[in-house]
TIKE-611893 format. One record per residue: residue in one letter; x, y, z of N, C-alpha, C, O in turn. Coordinates in steps of 0.02 Angstrom, whole numbers, plus 50000, padded with zeros to 5 digits. Example, Ala and Ser with C-alpha at 12.3 -4.5 7.8 and 13.67 -1.06 7.14 Angstrom:
// residues 2
R, a, 50660, 49716, 50390, 50615, 49775, 50390, 50660, 49835, 50390, 50712, 49834, 50423
R, s, 50642, 49888, 50354, 50684, 49947, 50357, 50645, 50002, 50394, 50670, 50057, 50402
END
This chain:
// residues 100
R, x, 50039, 49937, 50008, 49999, 50002, 50005, 50038, 50065, 49999, 50034, 50104, 49951
R, x, 50078, 50072, 50051, 50133, 50124, 50037, 50101, 50191, 50079, 50046, 50187, 50106
R, x, 50141, 50252, 50081, 50110, 50312, 50099, 50086, 50354, 50042, 50112, 50351, 49987
R, x, 50041, 50389, 50054, 50027, 50441, 50005, 50074, 50492, 49973, 50106, 50533, 50006
R, x, 50075, 50486, 49903, 50136, 50536, 49875, 50115, 50602, 49905, 50056, 50618, 49916
R, x, 50178, 50643, 49918, 50176, 50712, 49930, 50163, 50719, 50001, 50146, 50773, 50023
R, x, 50169, 50670, 50036, 50161, 50679, 50115, 50219, 50638, 50155, 50232, 50578, 50147
R, x, 50248, 50679, 50196, 50305, 50655, 50237, 50285, 50646, 50312, 50263, 50697, 50339
R, x, 50288, 50597, 50342, 50270, 50588, 50415, 50327, 50575, 50440, 50369, 50551, 50402
R, x, 50344, 50585, 50507, 50390, 50563, 50553, 50351, 50538, 50615, 50293, 50554, 50628
R, x, 50391, 50496, 50651, 50361, 50470, 50712, 50395, 50499, 50767, 50456, 50505, 50768
R, x, 50354, 50518, 50817, 50373, 50556, 50884, 50355, 50525, 50946, 50303, 50493, 50945
R, x, 50379, 50527, 50986, 50362, 50499, 51060, 50363, 50565, 51109, 50408, 50606, 51119
R, x, 50295, 50563, 51138, 50285, 50606, 51185, 50242, 50571, 51243, 50203, 50523, 51237
R, x, 50260, 50607, 51300, 50208, 50585, 51362, 50160, 50627, 51375, 50168, 50688, 51376
R, x, 50090, 50590, 51388, 50029, 50611, 51409, 50013, 50595, 51474, 50039, 50543, 51495
R, x, 49973, 50628, 51514, 49951, 50614, 51576, 49891, 50556, 51570, 49866, 50546, 51515
R, x, 49873, 50524, 51620, 49826, 50474, 51614, 49750, 50501, 51591, 49713, 50466, 51556
R, x, 49731, 50567, 51614, 49667, 50590, 51592, 49672, 50601, 51512, 49628, 50584, 51473
R, x, 49730, 50632, 51495, 49724, 50651, 51422, 49722, 50590, 51385, 49685, 50586, 51336
R, x, 49763, 50533, 51408, 49764, 50479, 51361, 49705, 50440, 51372, 49694, 50401, 51326
R, x, 49661, 50439, 51420, 49589, 50413, 51425, 49546, 50453, 51370, 49508, 50425, 51330
R, x, 49556, 50522, 51373, 49509, 50558, 51336, 49528, 50549, 51257, 49483, 50549, 51215
R, x, 49590, 50542, 51241, 49616, 50524, 51176, 49590, 50449, 51150, 49574, 50439, 51092
R, x, 49587, 50402, 51197, 49568, 50336, 51183, 49495, 50341, 51166, 49476, 50318, 51113
R, x, 49450, 50372, 51211, 49378, 50380, 51181, 49354, 50409, 51133, 49300, 50394, 51106
R, x, 49405, 50466, 51112, 49392, 50516, 51047, 49415, 50457, 50991, 49376, 50453, 50943
R, x, 49465, 50416, 50990, 49487, 50383, 50941, 49419, 50323, 50926, 49393, 50315, 50871
R, x, 49404, 50293, 50977, 49347, 50247, 50968, 49289, 50280, 50935, 49266, 50257, 50883
R, x, 49264, 50336, 50965, 49208, 50369, 50927, 49230, 50382, 50861, 49196, 50356, 50816
R, x, 49270, 50410, 50848, 49281, 50429, 50773, 49310, 50374, 50736, 49317, 50381, 50675
R, x, 49327, 50320, 50764, 49355, 50268, 50727, 49426, 50286, 50677, 49435, 50272, 50618
R, x, 49464, 50315, 50718, 49529, 50329, 50676, 49583, 50318, 50724, 49573, 50315, 50785
R, x, 49632, 50314, 50700, 49704, 50305, 50744, 49712, 50371, 50778, 49683, 50422, 50761
R, x, 49758, 50364, 50832, 49775, 50422, 50881, 49809, 50471, 50839, 49803, 50532, 50841
R, x, 49852, 50433, 50798, 49905, 50493, 50758, 49870, 50541, 50711, 49885, 50600, 50703
R, x, 49812, 50503, 50676, 49777, 50532, 50633, 49733, 50591, 50674, 49728, 50647, 50647
R, x, 49701, 50578, 50741, 49666, 50624, 50776, 49709, 50682, 50796, 49695, 50742, 50788
R, x, 49763, 50658, 50823, 49817, 50712, 50845, 49840, 50761, 50795, 49856, 50818, 50812
R, x, 49844, 50738, 50726, 49863, 50769, 50675, 49809, 50815, 50652, 49824, 50868, 50624
R, x, 49756, 50799, 50660, 49696, 50845, 50650, 49689, 50894, 50699, 49677, 50950, 50677
R, x, 49694, 50888, 50762, 49699, 50938, 50810, 49751, 50991, 50804, 49739, 51051, 50809
R, x, 49813, 50962, 50792, 49863, 51008, 50783, 49852, 51054, 50722, 49856, 51115, 50725
R, x, 49838, 51019, 50664, 49822, 51060, 50600, 49766, 51112, 50615, 49774, 51169, 50592
R, x, 49719, 51098, 50645, 49665, 51139, 50659, 49692, 51209, 50711, 49673, 51267, 50699
R, x, 49728, 51194, 50756, 49761, 51243, 50792, 49812, 51284, 50755, 49813, 51345, 50759
R, x, 49852, 51250, 50721, 49907, 51282, 50682, 49870, 51337, 50630, 49892, 51395, 50622
R, x, 49816, 51313, 50599, 49786, 51359, 50546, 49754, 51412, 50586, 49754, 51470, 50567
R, x, 49729, 51395, 50636, 49691, 51451, 50674, 49740, 51499, 50702, 49725, 51559, 50705
R, x, 49805, 51474, 50726, 49848, 51534, 50731, 49865, 51585, 50679, 49878, 51645, 50687
R, x, 49861, 51549, 50622, 49880, 51598, 50565, 49828, 51648, 50547, 49841, 51700, 50516
R, x, 49772, 51633, 50566, 49712, 51678, 50547, 49696, 51724, 50599, 49658, 51771, 50587
R, x, 49729, 51711, 50672, 49705, 51748, 50714, 49743, 51835, 50706, 49801, 51847, 50689
R, x, 49699, 51878, 50721, 49721, 51947, 50719, 49757, 51967, 50786, 49730, 51961, 50842
R, x, 49821, 51993, 50775, 49850, 52006, 50847, 49803, 52056, 50891, 49781, 52106, 50863
R, x, 49789, 52046, 50952, 49759, 52082, 50989, 49787, 52138, 51023, 49752, 52185, 51040
R, x, 49850, 52135, 51034, 49887, 52183, 51063, 49927, 52223, 50999, 49971, 52194, 50968
R, x, 49910, 52286, 50985, 49952, 52320, 50936, 50013, 52355, 50962, 50044, 52389, 50921
R, x, 50036, 52351, 51023, 50093, 52374, 51051, 50144, 52314, 51043, 50183, 52305, 51090
R, x, 50148, 52275, 50991, 50190, 52225, 50985, 50226, 52241, 50921, 50203, 52279, 50878
R, x, 50286, 52209, 50917, 50328, 52204, 50849, 50363, 52139, 50849, 50382, 52109, 50899
R, x, 50369, 52121, 50785, 50404, 52047, 50779, 50480, 52071, 50770, 50502, 52112, 50730
R, x, 50513, 52035, 50817, 50588, 52048, 50819, 50603, 51982, 50836, 50565, 51943, 50863
R, x, 50685, 51967, 50813, 50714, 51905, 50836, 50744, 51903, 50902, 50783, 51946, 50923
R, x, 50724, 51852, 50935, 50743, 51837, 51012, 50792, 51777, 50989, 50782, 51730, 50951
R, x, 50854, 51801, 51030, 50911, 51754, 51030, 50893, 51696, 51085, 50915, 51640, 51075
R, x, 50857, 51709, 51137, 50846, 51659, 51186, 50801, 51603, 51146, 50814, 51543, 51144
R, x, 50753, 51631, 51119, 50700, 51575, 51093, 50728, 51554, 51019, 50704, 51504, 50992
R, x, 50768, 51586, 50994, 50802, 51571, 50932, 50748, 51576, 50875, 50748, 51539, 50826
R, x, 50701, 51627, 50889, 50647, 51635, 50834, 50621, 51707, 50837, 50624, 51742, 50887
R, x, 50595, 51727, 50779, 50546, 51792, 50767, 50490, 51796, 50812, 50444, 51756, 50801
R, x, 50486, 51828, 50853, 50429, 51828, 50886, 50408, 51893, 50914, 50449, 51939, 50912
R, x, 50336, 51904, 50944, 50317, 51977, 50955, 50349, 51989, 51015, 50361, 51944, 51056
R, x, 50366, 52065, 51024, 50387, 52081, 51077, 50342, 52144, 51105, 50309, 52173, 51062
R, x, 50338, 52169, 51175, 50308, 52213, 51201, 50351, 52275, 51185, 50406, 52267, 51158
R, x, 50328, 52332, 51201, 50361, 52396, 51196, 50411, 52404, 51257, 50454, 52448, 51259
R, x, 50400, 52357, 51306, 50451, 52358, 51355, 50513, 52300, 51348, 50559, 52287, 51386
R, x, 50496, 52272, 51286, 50560, 52241, 51258, 50565, 52155, 51282, 50614, 52119, 51283
R, x, 50502, 52142, 51300, 50495, 52063, 51340, 50464, 52022, 51271, 50420, 52039, 51231
R, x, 50498, 51972, 51274, 50478, 51921, 51221, 50426, 51885, 51242, 50419, 51866, 51300
R, x, 50373, 51872, 51184, 50306, 51839, 51207, 50325, 51765, 51197, 50282, 51724, 51213
R, x, 50386, 51741, 51174, 50386, 51665, 51182, 50422, 51638, 51245, 50411, 51580, 51263
R, x, 50470, 51686, 51282, 50505, 51665, 51323, 50493, 51707, 51399, 50508, 51689, 51456
R, x, 50465, 51762, 51376, 50458, 51811, 51444, 50514, 51841, 51468, 50510, 51872, 51521
R, x, 50581, 51838, 51432, 50647, 51869, 51440, 50641, 51940, 51412, 50601, 51952, 51367
R, x, 50678, 51987, 51439, 50693, 52047, 51410, 50747, 52035, 51348, 50798, 52003, 51356
R, x, 50731, 52061, 51294, 50774, 52050, 51237, 50835, 52109, 51245, 50831, 52168, 51230
R, x, 50895, 52071, 51273, 50939, 52132, 51285, 50977, 52155, 51214, 51008, 52209, 51215
R, x, 50977, 52123, 51163, 50996, 52150, 51101, 50956, 52211, 51077, 50978, 52266, 51059
R, x, 50894, 52189, 51080, 50844, 52248, 51057, 50852, 52304, 51101, 50845, 52360, 51078
R, x, 50866, 52294, 51163, 50863, 52341, 51219, 50917, 52395, 51195, 50905, 52455, 51188
R, x, 50981, 52362, 51182, 51043, 52387, 51166, 51038, 52438, 51099, 51061, 52494, 51092
R, x, 50999, 52395, 51052, 50987, 52447, 50993, 50942, 52507, 51002, 50947, 52562, 50975
R, x, 50894, 52485, 51046, 50853, 52551, 51051, 50885, 52614, 51093, 50876, 52673, 51077
R, x, 50923, 52592, 51150, 50966, 52639, 51180, 51024, 52677, 51132, 51040, 52736, 51138
R, x, 51048, 52635, 51088, 51101, 52666, 51050, 51055, 52722, 51005, 51076, 52779, 50999
R, x, 50992, 52702, 50973, 50962, 52742, 50932, 50936, 52804, 50966, 50929, 52858, 50936
R, x, 50920, 52796, 51032, 50901, 52856, 51081, 50960, 52916, 51085, 50949, 52976, 51082
R, x, 51026, 52884, 51092, 51086, 52925, 51106, 51099, 52968, 51041, 51129, 53021, 51048
R, x, 51079, 52946, 50976, 51093, 52981, 50915, 51059, 53058, 50910, 51067, 53092, 50859
END
């Protein structure tokens, strides 16, 4: 049979608590699908939803965070939304601009 063309999958291992595992088992039985297919549906739905959400806070800008190693929104007080740390590189750049 094989895998569908154009679709790449990878096996992952993760830990679930007993309540989540019980819920997952019931959902799989009700929908008559494998756990991996159900989890993929849930993740895809959430991922697509994140792309379509309008940012609620207009006082943020997307800036590279070296702590998270990603481009994430930052508050005007230079706090990264991903790791809640102050972005020292951004702070230094802003201070340098203020002195000009």
